[in-house]
PDB file of N, H, CA, C and O in Angstrom:
ATOM      1  N   MET A   1     -80.901  37.285 -75.814  1.00  0.00           N
ATOM      2  CA  MET A   1     -80.313  37.862 -76.943  1.00  0.00           C
ATOM      3  C   MET A   1     -80.948  36.741 -77.988  1.00  0.00           C
ATOM      4  O   MET A   1     -81.141  35.543 -77.787  1.00  0.00           O
ATOM      5  N   ARG A   2     -81.237  37.636 -79.320  1.00  0.00           N
ATOM      6  H   ARG A   2     -81.080  38.610 -79.483  1.00  0.00           H
ATOM      7  CA  ARG A   2     -81.766  37.216 -80.394  1.00  0.00           C
ATOM      8  C   ARG A   2     -80.746  36.625 -80.844  1.00  0.00           C
ATOM      9  O   ARG A   2     -79.581  36.997 -80.704  1.00  0.00           O
ATOM     10  N   ARG A   3     -81.303  35.244 -81.665  1.00  0.00           N
ATOM     11  H   ARG A   3     -82.249  34.941 -81.779  1.00  0.00           H
ATOM     12  CA  ARG A   3     -79.895  34.601 -82.488  1.00  0.00           C
ATOM     13  C   ARG A   3     -80.466  34.603 -83.812  1.00  0.00           C
ATOM     14  O   ARG A   3     -81.674  34.416 -83.959  1.00  0.00           O
ATOM     15  N   VAL A   4     -79.596  34.824 -84.909  1.00  0.00           N
ATOM     16  H   VAL A   4     -78.615  34.976 -84.790  1.00  0.00           H
ATOM     17  CA  VAL A   4     -79.910  35.103 -86.297  1.00  0.00           C
ATOM     18  C   VAL A   4     -78.490  34.558 -86.748  1.00  0.00           C
ATOM     19  O   VAL A   4     -77.377  34.404 -86.245  1.00  0.00           O
ATOM     20  N   VAL A   5     -79.288  34.293 -88.283  1.00  0.00           N
ATOM     21  H   VAL A   5     -80.193  34.418 -88.692  1.00  0.00           H
ATOM     22  CA  VAL A   5     -78.228  33.942 -89.397  1.00  0.00           C
ATOM     23  C   VAL A   5     -77.865  34.784 -90.448  1.00  0.00           C
ATOM     24  O   VAL A   5     -78.750  34.900 -91.297  1.00  0.00           O
ATOM     25  N   LEU A   6     -76.700  35.491 -90.683  1.00  0.00           N
ATOM     26  H   LEU A   6     -75.982  35.397 -89.994  1.00  0.00           H
ATOM     27  CA  LEU A   6     -76.184  36.190 -92.003  1.00  0.00           C
ATOM     28  C   LEU A   6     -75.789  35.056 -93.344  1.00  0.00           C
ATOM     29  O   LEU A   6     -74.749  34.416 -93.498  1.00  0.00           O
ATOM     30  N   ALA A   7     -76.688  35.080 -93.972  1.00  0.00           N
ATOM     31  H   ALA A   7     -77.532  35.601 -93.847  1.00  0.00           H
ATOM     32  CA  ALA A   7     -76.264  34.211 -95.072  1.00  0.00           C
ATOM     33  C   ALA A   7     -75.896  35.153 -96.291  1.00  0.00           C
ATOM     34  O   ALA A   7     -76.618  36.096 -96.616  1.00  0.00           O
ATOM     35  N   LEU A   8     -74.619  34.801 -96.993  1.00  0.00           N
ATOM     36  H   LEU A   8     -74.033  34.035 -96.729  1.00  0.00           H
ATOM     37  CA  LEU A   8     -73.752  35.649 -97.939  1.00  0.00           C
ATOM     38  C   LEU A   8     -74.228  34.849 -99.251  1.00  0.00           C
ATOM     39  O   LEU A   8     -74.472  33.649 -99.123  1.00  0.00           O
ATOM     40  N   ASP A   9     -74.394  35.573-100.726  1.00  0.00           N
ATOM     41  H   ASP A   9     -74.195  36.547-100.829  1.00  0.00           H
ATOM     42  CA  ASP A   9     -74.623  34.819-101.604  1.00  0.00           C
ATOM     43  C   ASP A   9     -73.943  36.098-102.703  1.00  0.00           C
ATOM     44  O   ASP A   9     -74.250  37.272-102.913  1.00  0.00           O
ATOM     45  N   GLN A  10     -72.890  35.180-103.238  1.00  0.00           N
ATOM     46  H   GLN A  10     -72.642  34.226-103.067  1.00  0.00           H
ATOM     47  CA  GLN A  10     -72.267  36.042-104.670  1.00  0.00           C
ATOM     48  C   GLN A  10     -72.700  35.381-106.284  1.00  0.00           C
ATOM     49  O   GLN A  10     -72.279  34.377-106.859  1.00  0.00           O
ATOM     50  N   GLY A  11     -73.530  36.230-106.629  1.00  0.00           N
ATOM     51  H   GLY A  11     -73.872  37.046-106.162  1.00  0.00           H
ATOM     52  CA  GLY A  11     -74.041  36.039-108.117  1.00  0.00           C
ATOM     53  C   GLY A  11     -73.140  36.464-108.573  1.00  0.00           C
ATOM     54  O   GLY A  11     -72.127  36.947-108.066  1.00  0.00           O
ATOM     55  N   THR A  12     -73.638  36.221-110.233  1.00  0.00           N
ATOM     56  H   THR A  12     -74.461  35.829-110.644  1.00  0.00           H
ATOM     57  CA  THR A  12     -72.846  36.978-111.254  1.00  0.00           C
ATOM     58  C   THR A  12     -73.523  38.533-111.657  1.00  0.00           C
ATOM     59  O   THR A  12     -72.856  39.381-112.250  1.00  0.00           O
ATOM     60  N   THR A  13     -74.658  38.707-111.320  1.00  0.00           N
ATOM     61  H   THR A  13     -75.199  38.018-110.838  1.00  0.00           H
ATOM     62  CA  THR A  13     -74.579  39.871-111.358  1.00  0.00           C
ATOM     63  C   THR A  13     -75.094  40.858-110.146  1.00  0.00           C
ATOM     64  O   THR A  13     -75.590  41.983-110.197  1.00  0.00           O
ATOM     65  N   SER A  14     -74.717  39.814-108.799  1.00  0.00           N
ATOM     66  H   SER A  14     -74.314  38.900-108.758  1.00  0.00           H
ATOM     67  CA  SER A  14     -74.920  40.886-108.387  1.00  0.00           C
ATOM     68  C   SER A  14     -74.544  40.344-106.253  1.00  0.00           C
ATOM     69  O   SER A  14     -75.225  39.354-105.988  1.00  0.00           O
ATOM     70  N   SER A  15     -73.933  40.692-105.360  1.00  0.00           N
ATOM     71  H   SER A  15     -73.380  41.496-105.576  1.00  0.00           H
ATOM     72  CA  SER A  15     -73.764  40.286-104.316  1.00  0.00           C
ATOM     73  C   SER A  15     -75.303  40.346-103.032  1.00  0.00           C
ATOM     74  O   SER A  15     -76.035  41.313-103.242  1.00  0.00           O
ATOM     75  N   ARG A  16     -75.571  39.784-102.309  1.00  0.00           N
ATOM     76  H   ARG A  16     -74.976  38.998-102.139  1.00  0.00           H
ATOM     77  CA  ARG A  16     -76.740  39.789-101.659  1.00  0.00           C
ATOM     78  C   ARG A  16     -76.819  39.186-100.358  1.00  0.00           C
ATOM     79  O   ARG A  16     -76.271  38.110-100.597  1.00  0.00           O
ATOM     80  N   ALA A  17     -77.104  39.156 -99.247  1.00  0.00           N
ATOM     81  H   ALA A  17     -77.548  40.030 -99.053  1.00  0.00           H
ATOM     82  CA  ALA A  17     -77.251  39.082 -98.234  1.00  0.00           C
ATOM     83  C   ALA A  17     -78.541  39.090 -97.677  1.00  0.00           C
ATOM     84  O   ALA A  17     -79.390  39.894 -98.062  1.00  0.00           O
ATOM     85  N   LEU A  18     -78.797  38.081 -96.611  1.00  0.00           N
ATOM     86  H   LEU A  18     -78.107  37.428 -96.297  1.00  0.00           H
ATOM     87  CA  LEU A  18     -79.807  37.745 -95.906  1.00  0.00           C
ATOM     88  C   LEU A  18     -79.895  37.007 -94.823  1.00  0.00           C
ATOM     89  O   LEU A  18     -79.279  35.944 -94.754  1.00  0.00           O
ATOM     90  N   VAL A  19     -80.712  37.480 -93.764  1.00  0.00           N
ATOM     91  H   VAL A  19     -81.212  38.344 -93.820  1.00  0.00           H
ATOM     92  CA  VAL A  19     -80.513  37.563 -91.911  1.00  0.00           C
ATOM     93  C   VAL A  19     -81.612  36.680 -91.704  1.00  0.00           C
ATOM     94  O   VAL A  19     -82.564  37.226 -92.261  1.00  0.00           O
ATOM     95  N   PHE A  20     -82.012  35.531 -91.162  1.00  0.00           N
ATOM     96  H   PHE A  20     -81.239  35.088 -90.709  1.00  0.00           H
ATOM     97  CA  PHE A  20     -83.207  34.567 -90.890  1.00  0.00           C
ATOM     98  C   PHE A  20     -83.041  34.818 -89.465  1.00  0.00           C
ATOM     99  O   PHE A  20     -82.074  35.424 -89.002  1.00  0.00           O
ATOM    100  N   ASP A  21     -84.229  34.228 -88.613  1.00  0.00           N
ATOM    101  H   ASP A  21     -85.015  33.736 -88.989  1.00  0.00           H
ATOM    102  CA  ASP A  21     -84.396  34.082 -87.435  1.00  0.00           C
ATOM    103  C   ASP A  21     -84.237  32.284 -87.302  1.00  0.00           C
ATOM    104  O   ASP A  21     -84.096  31.424 -88.172  1.00  0.00           O
ATOM    105  N   GLU A  22     -84.335  32.205 -85.814  1.00  0.00           N
ATOM    106  H   GLU A  22     -84.449  32.903 -85.108  1.00  0.00           H
ATOM    107  CA  GLU A  22     -83.953  30.881 -85.418  1.00  0.00           C
ATOM    108  C   GLU A  22     -85.177  29.889 -86.159  1.00  0.00           C
ATOM    109  O   GLU A  22     -84.904  28.699 -86.317  1.00  0.00           O
ATOM    110  N   ALA A  23     -86.585  30.431 -86.627  1.00  0.00           N
ATOM    111  H   ALA A  23     -86.807  31.397 -86.498  1.00  0.00           H
ATOM    112  CA  ALA A  23     -87.542  29.459 -87.501  1.00  0.00           C
ATOM    113  C   ALA A  23     -87.178  29.357 -89.062  1.00  0.00           C
ATOM    114  O   ALA A  23     -87.554  28.432 -89.781  1.00  0.00           O
ATOM    115  N   GLY A  24     -86.534  30.244 -89.404  1.00  0.00           N
ATOM    116  H   GLY A  24     -86.228  30.995 -88.820  1.00  0.00           H
ATOM    117  CA  GLY A  24     -85.981  30.355 -90.802  1.00  0.00           C
ATOM    118  C   GLY A  24     -86.976  31.240 -91.531  1.00  0.00           C
ATOM    119  O   GLY A  24     -87.513  30.908 -92.587  1.00  0.00           O
ATOM    120  N   ASN A  25     -87.179  32.339 -90.926  1.00  0.00           N
ATOM    121  H   ASN A  25     -86.743  32.608 -90.068  1.00  0.00           H
ATOM    122  CA  ASN A  25     -87.786  33.711 -91.618  1.00  0.00           C
ATOM    123  C   ASN A  25     -87.010  34.645 -91.972  1.00  0.00           C
ATOM    124  O   ASN A  25     -86.153  35.025 -91.174  1.00  0.00           O
ATOM    125  N   VAL A  26     -87.103  35.134 -93.025  1.00  0.00           N
ATOM    126  H   VAL A  26     -87.800  34.826 -93.673  1.00  0.00           H
ATOM    127  CA  VAL A  26     -86.389  36.367 -93.442  1.00  0.00           C
ATOM    128  C   VAL A  26     -86.664  37.880 -92.612  1.00  0.00           C
ATOM    129  O   VAL A  26     -87.651  38.614 -92.666  1.00  0.00           O
ATOM    130  N   LEU A  27     -85.480  38.017 -91.888  1.00  0.00           N
ATOM    131  H   LEU A  27     -84.679  37.421 -91.843  1.00  0.00           H
ATOM    132  CA  LEU A  27     -85.981  39.102 -91.441  1.00  0.00           C
ATOM    133  C   LEU A  27     -85.700  40.170 -91.718  1.00  0.00           C
ATOM    134  O   LEU A  27     -86.329  41.173 -91.381  1.00  0.00           O
ATOM    135  N   ALA A  28     -84.239  40.119 -92.690  1.00  0.00           N
ATOM    136  H   ALA A  28     -83.728  39.304 -92.964  1.00  0.00           H
ATOM    137  CA  ALA A  28     -84.046  41.077 -93.653  1.00  0.00           C
ATOM    138  C   ALA A  28     -82.998  41.064 -94.616  1.00  0.00           C
ATOM    139  O   ALA A  28     -81.908  40.523 -94.427  1.00  0.00           O
ATOM    140  N   SER A  29     -83.452  41.867 -95.996  1.00  0.00           N
ATOM    141  H   SER A  29     -84.337  42.306 -96.149  1.00  0.00           H
ATOM    142  CA  SER A  29     -82.013  41.254 -97.420  1.00  0.00           C
ATOM    143  C   SER A  29     -81.783  42.426 -97.624  1.00  0.00           C
ATOM    144  O   SER A  29     -82.326  43.372 -97.054  1.00  0.00           O
ATOM    145  N   ALA A  30     -80.640  42.487 -98.774  1.00  0.00           N
ATOM    146  H   ALA A  30     -80.198  41.718 -99.237  1.00  0.00           H
ATOM    147  CA  ALA A  30     -80.090  43.644 -99.429  1.00  0.00           C
ATOM    148  C   ALA A  30     -79.565  43.151-100.339  1.00  0.00           C
ATOM    149  O   ALA A  30     -79.375  41.944-100.190  1.00  0.00           O
ATOM    150  N   GLN A  31     -79.240  43.559-101.232  1.00  0.00           N
ATOM    151  H   GLN A  31     -79.394  44.539-101.353  1.00  0.00           H
ATOM    152  CA  GLN A  31     -78.237  43.456-102.697  1.00  0.00           C
ATOM    153  C   GLN A  31     -78.017  44.448-103.112  1.00  0.00           C
ATOM    154  O   GLN A  31     -78.776  45.410-103.003  1.00  0.00           O
ATOM    155  N   ARG A  32     -76.501  44.462-103.914  1.00  0.00           N
ATOM    156  H   ARG A  32     -75.884  43.680-104.003  1.00  0.00           H
ATOM    157  CA  ARG A  32     -75.689  45.529-104.676  1.00  0.00           C
ATOM    158  C   ARG A  32     -75.506  44.607-105.829  1.00  0.00           C
ATOM    159  O   ARG A  32     -75.257  43.406-105.727  1.00  0.00           O
ATOM    160  N   GLU A  33     -75.646  45.249-106.894  1.00  0.00           N
ATOM    161  H   GLU A  33     -75.848  46.225-106.977  1.00  0.00           H
ATOM    162  CA  GLU A  33     -75.250  45.165-108.149  1.00  0.00           C
ATOM    163  C   GLU A  33     -73.490  44.994-108.139  1.00  0.00           C
ATOM    164  O   GLU A  33     -72.832  45.522-107.242  1.00  0.00           O
ATOM    165  N   LEU A  34     -72.901  44.270-109.144  1.00  0.00           N
ATOM    166  H   LEU A  34     -73.435  43.841-109.872  1.00  0.00           H
ATOM    167  CA  LEU A  34     -71.704  43.692-109.824  1.00  0.00           C
ATOM    168  C   LEU A  34     -71.418  45.046-110.955  1.00  0.00           C
ATOM    169  O   LEU A  34     -72.239  45.963-110.983  1.00  0.00           O
ATOM    170  N   THR A  35     -70.625  45.060-111.542  1.00  0.00           N
ATOM    171  H   THR A  35     -69.958  44.315-111.519  1.00  0.00           H
ATOM    172  CA  THR A  35     -70.079  45.629-112.479  1.00  0.00           C
ATOM    173  C   THR A  35     -69.040  44.820-113.855  1.00  0.00           C
ATOM    174  O   THR A  35     -67.815  44.831-113.977  1.00  0.00           O
ATOM    175  N   GLN A  36     -70.094  44.173-114.743  1.00  0.00           N
ATOM    176  H   GLN A  36     -71.090  44.164-114.644  1.00  0.00           H
ATOM    177  CA  GLN A  36     -69.688  43.441-115.598  1.00  0.00           C
ATOM    178  C   GLN A  36     -68.565  43.677-116.700  1.00  0.00           C
ATOM    179  O   GLN A  36     -68.798  44.501-117.584  1.00  0.00           O
ATOM    180  N   HIS A  37     -67.312  42.965-116.688  1.00  0.00           N
ATOM    181  H   HIS A  37     -67.123  42.295-115.970  1.00  0.00           H
ATOM    182  CA  HIS A  37     -66.289  43.502-117.607  1.00  0.00           C
ATOM    183  C   HIS A  37     -66.221  42.204-118.530  1.00  0.00           C
ATOM    184  O   HIS A  37     -66.037  41.100-118.017  1.00  0.00           O
ATOM    185  N   TYR A  38     -66.390  42.380-120.036  1.00  0.00           N
ATOM    186  H   TYR A  38     -66.539  43.276-120.453  1.00  0.00           H
ATOM    187  CA  TYR A  38     -66.421  41.346-121.201  1.00  0.00           C
ATOM    188  C   TYR A  38     -65.026  41.789-122.173  1.00  0.00           C
ATOM    189  O   TYR A  38     -65.020  42.579-123.118  1.00  0.00           O
ATOM    190  N   PRO A  39     -63.814  40.970-121.581  1.00  0.00           N
ATOM    191  CA  PRO A  39     -62.359  40.849-122.078  1.00  0.00           C
ATOM    192  C   PRO A  39     -63.167  40.639-123.570  1.00  0.00           C
ATOM    193  O   PRO A  39     -63.281  41.677-124.221  1.00  0.00           O
ATOM    194  N   GLN A  40     -63.624  39.650-124.053  1.00  0.00           N
ATOM    195  H   GLN A  40     -63.532  38.806-123.524  1.00  0.00           H
ATOM    196  CA  GLN A  40     -63.645  39.056-125.269  1.00  0.00           C
ATOM    197  C   GLN A  40     -65.482  38.778-125.316  1.00  0.00           C
ATOM    198  O   GLN A  40     -66.372  39.133-124.544  1.00  0.00           O
ATOM    199  N   PRO A  41     -65.496  38.183-126.277  1.00  0.00           N
ATOM    200  CA  PRO A  41     -67.137  37.389-126.473  1.00  0.00           C
ATOM    201  C   PRO A  41     -66.655  36.204-126.150  1.00  0.00           C
ATOM    202  O   PRO A  41     -65.679  35.537-126.495  1.00  0.00           O
ATOM    203  N   GLY A  42     -68.121  35.994-124.934  1.00  0.00           N
ATOM    204  H   GLY A  42     -68.914  36.535-124.654  1.00  0.00           H
ATOM    205  CA  GLY A  42     -68.219  34.316-124.720  1.00  0.00           C
ATOM    206  C   GLY A  42     -67.604  34.846-122.871  1.00  0.00           C
ATOM    207  O   GLY A  42     -68.055  34.155-121.957  1.00  0.00           O
ATOM    208  N   TRP A  43     -66.707  35.933-122.518  1.00  0.00           N
ATOM    209  H   TRP A  43     -66.341  36.495-123.260  1.00  0.00           H
ATOM    210  CA  TRP A  43     -65.920  35.524-121.173  1.00  0.00           C
ATOM    211  C   TRP A  43     -66.979  37.036-120.706  1.00  0.00           C
ATOM    212  O   TRP A  43     -67.454  37.899-121.444  1.00  0.00           O
ATOM    213  N   VAL A  44     -67.073  36.861-119.074  1.00  0.00           N
ATOM    214  H   VAL A  44     -66.687  36.160-118.474  1.00  0.00           H
ATOM    215  CA  VAL A  44     -67.373  37.639-118.263  1.00  0.00           C
ATOM    216  C   VAL A  44     -66.539  37.703-116.802  1.00  0.00           C
ATOM    217  O   VAL A  44     -66.386  36.780-116.002  1.00  0.00           O
ATOM    218  N   GLU A  45     -66.116  38.896-116.722  1.00  0.00           N
ATOM    219  H   GLU A  45     -66.241  39.646-117.371  1.00  0.00           H
ATOM    220  CA  GLU A  45     -64.941  38.890-115.385  1.00  0.00           C
ATOM    221  C   GLU A  45     -65.515  39.872-114.378  1.00  0.00           C
ATOM    222  O   GLU A  45     -66.168  40.819-114.816  1.00  0.00           O
ATOM    223  N   HIS A  46     -65.333  39.735-113.070  1.00  0.00           N
ATOM    224  H   HIS A  46     -64.803  38.966-112.714  1.00  0.00           H
ATOM    225  CA  HIS A  46     -65.700  40.610-111.693  1.00  0.00           C
ATOM    226  C   HIS A  46     -64.262  40.804-111.154  1.00  0.00           C
ATOM    227  O   HIS A  46     -63.278  40.085-111.325  1.00  0.00           O
ATOM    228  N   ASP A  47     -64.379  41.857-110.519  1.00  0.00           N
ATOM    229  H   ASP A  47     -65.179  42.441-110.380  1.00  0.00           H
ATOM    230  CA  ASP A  47     -62.891  42.287-109.943  1.00  0.00           C
ATOM    231  C   ASP A  47     -63.351  42.160-108.629  1.00  0.00           C
ATOM    232  O   ASP A  47     -64.474  42.495-108.253  1.00  0.00           O
ATOM    233  N   ALA A  48     -62.245  41.547-107.757  1.00  0.00           N
ATOM    234  H   ALA A  48     -61.333  41.275-108.062  1.00  0.00           H
ATOM    235  CA  ALA A  48     -62.320  40.625-106.817  1.00  0.00           C
ATOM    236  C   ALA A  48     -62.600  41.610-105.922  1.00  0.00           C
ATOM    237  O   ALA A  48     -63.586  41.478-105.196  1.00  0.00           O
ATOM    238  N   LEU A  49     -61.751  42.794-105.827  1.00  0.00           N
ATOM    239  H   LEU A  49     -60.950  42.901-106.417  1.00  0.00           H
ATOM    240  CA  LEU A  49     -62.260  43.967-104.811  1.00  0.00           C
ATOM    241  C   LEU A  49     -63.939  44.503-104.698  1.00  0.00           C
ATOM    242  O   LEU A  49     -64.562  44.734-103.661  1.00  0.00           O
ATOM    243  N   GLU A  50     -64.460  44.616-106.224  1.00  0.00           N
ATOM    244  H   GLU A  50     -63.954  44.428-107.066  1.00  0.00           H
ATOM    245  CA  GLU A  50     -65.776  45.377-106.176  1.00  0.00           C
ATOM    246  C   GLU A  50     -66.676  43.941-105.465  1.00  0.00           C
ATOM    247  O   GLU A  50     -67.646  44.370-104.841  1.00  0.00           O
ATOM    248  N   ASN A  51     -66.602  42.640-105.421  1.00  0.00           N
ATOM    249  H   ASN A  51     -65.814  42.291-105.928  1.00  0.00           H
ATOM    250  CA  ASN A  51     -67.039  41.800-104.958  1.00  0.00           C
ATOM    251  C   ASN A  51     -67.035  41.645-103.130  1.00  0.00           C
ATOM    252  O   ASN A  51     -67.951  41.273-102.398  1.00  0.00           O
ATOM    253  N   TRP A  52     -66.218  41.903-102.925  1.00  0.00           N
ATOM    254  H   TRP A  52     -65.473  42.206-103.520  1.00  0.00           H
ATOM    255  CA  TRP A  52     -65.738  42.135-101.217  1.00  0.00           C
ATOM    256  C   TRP A  52     -66.626  43.334-101.068  1.00  0.00           C
ATOM    257  O   TRP A  52     -67.635  43.109-100.399  1.00  0.00           O
ATOM    258  N   TRP A  53     -66.505  44.468-101.496  1.00  0.00           N
ATOM    259  H   TRP A  53     -65.685  44.651-102.040  1.00  0.00           H
ATOM    260  CA  TRP A  53     -66.855  45.640-101.271  1.00  0.00           C
ATOM    261  C   TRP A  53     -68.516  45.061-101.269  1.00  0.00           C
ATOM    262  O   TRP A  53     -69.217  45.073-100.258  1.00  0.00           O
ATOM    263  N   THR A  54     -68.849  44.693-102.263  1.00  0.00           N
ATOM    264  H   THR A  54     -68.279  44.684-103.085  1.00  0.00           H
ATOM    265  CA  THR A  54     -70.554  44.933-102.134  1.00  0.00           C
ATOM    266  C   THR A  54     -71.205  43.661-101.121  1.00  0.00           C
ATOM    267  O   THR A  54     -72.203  43.717-100.403  1.00  0.00           O
ATOM    268  N   GLN A  55     -70.305  42.571-101.332  1.00  0.00           N
ATOM    269  H   GLN A  55     -69.494  42.526-101.915  1.00  0.00           H
ATOM    270  CA  GLN A  55     -70.684  41.776-100.075  1.00  0.00           C
ATOM    271  C   GLN A  55     -70.577  42.821 -98.852  1.00  0.00           C
ATOM    272  O   GLN A  55     -71.661  43.122 -98.351  1.00  0.00           O
ATOM    273  N   CYS A  56     -69.462  43.399 -98.316  1.00  0.00           N
ATOM    274  H   CYS A  56     -68.582  43.154 -98.723  1.00  0.00           H
ATOM    275  CA  CYS A  56     -69.748  44.151 -97.134  1.00  0.00           C
ATOM    276  C   CYS A  56     -70.939  44.904 -96.968  1.00  0.00           C
ATOM    277  O   CYS A  56     -71.644  44.769 -95.968  1.00  0.00           O
ATOM    278  N   ALA A  57     -71.175  45.604 -97.790  1.00  0.00           N
ATOM    279  H   ALA A  57     -70.602  45.714 -98.602  1.00  0.00           H
ATOM    280  CA  ALA A  57     -72.322  46.894 -98.081  1.00  0.00           C
ATOM    281  C   ALA A  57     -73.562  46.377 -97.876  1.00  0.00           C
ATOM    282  O   ALA A  57     -74.449  47.006 -97.299  1.00  0.00           O
ATOM    283  N   SER A  58     -73.758  44.689 -98.537  1.00  0.00           N
ATOM    284  H   SER A  58     -73.037  44.178 -99.005  1.00  0.00           H
ATOM    285  CA  SER A  58     -75.130  44.567 -98.468  1.00  0.00           C
ATOM    286  C   SER A  58     -75.536  43.899 -96.910  1.00  0.00           C
ATOM    287  O   SER A  58     -76.650  43.820 -96.392  1.00  0.00           O
ATOM    288  N   ALA A  59     -74.226  43.464 -96.387  1.00  0.00           N
ATOM    289  H   ALA A  59     -73.321  43.528 -96.807  1.00  0.00           H
ATOM    290  CA  ALA A  59     -74.044  43.198 -94.850  1.00  0.00           C
ATOM    291  C   ALA A  59     -74.146  43.653 -94.059  1.00  0.00           C
ATOM    292  O   ALA A  59     -74.099  43.092 -92.965  1.00  0.00           O
ATOM    293  N   VAL A  60     -74.338  44.911 -94.226  1.00  0.00           N
ATOM    294  H   VAL A  60     -74.377  45.367 -95.115  1.00  0.00           H
ATOM    295  CA  VAL A  60     -74.039  46.337 -92.927  1.00  0.00           C
ATOM    296  C   VAL A  60     -75.884  46.695 -92.868  1.00  0.00           C
ATOM    297  O   VAL A  60     -76.316  47.589 -92.140  1.00  0.00           O
TER     298      VAL A  60
END
């Protein structure tokens, strides 16, 4: 069985997933963009469910 590590990153503009092997080499990567919401100047908000679903989509 091959051992790998799945790393998830939640950024401001996207969700990302990387898969590494035991030597630290990247085997796969994916990214999904997020919708930015600006309720007032200088503020940015994200939908928590969109964060969750984009993380799930990038990990598959």
